[in-house]
C-alpha positions, -999 to +999 in steps of 0.1 A: +741+575+044+714+556+041+699+588+010+726+587-008+728+547-009+688+547-019+692+580-041+717+562-054+693+530-066+669+550-074+690+566-106+709+533-114+668+523-118+656+547-136+688+553-153+690+516-166+648+520-180+658+549-200+677+524-214+657+500-224+631+521-235+651+537-257+665+500-272+626+497-276+616+523-294+650+510-317+639+479-323+601+494-329+624+521-361+639+489-368+610+473-378+590+500-395+624+507-417+620+467-420+591+472-436+588+501-453+614+482-472+610+454-482+570+467-494+585+491-516+576+500-554+593+524-575+554+534-591+547+546-557+547+585-559+581+597-538+589+631-525+610+640-561+575+631-579+543+632-561+510+623-580+476+606-577+488+568-582+469+542-551+502+533-530+518+500-525+539+506-497+529+491-456+534+519-446+518+546-467+528+577-483+556+586-457+572+545-463+570+549-496+591+582-492+614+567-470+619+534-489+629+553-520+653+573-500+668+556-489+674+530-524+685+564-537+709+560-510+722+527-521+724+534-555 
């Protein structure tokens, strides 16, 4: 019985840590999305019109594409 109790506690511990790690990942993704949207510039290149302009987005080209996608999604 002691082994079942130990395995049950270990499984509970692992599940709780995985949930915490997933939560931290979601927070980081949210912060990065916020930074991409805050630093959005209509002059930045995006996935439709890519050119050799200077990118003003804090996250670079990927941030420019992501923020452009979300701004066009809401329009």
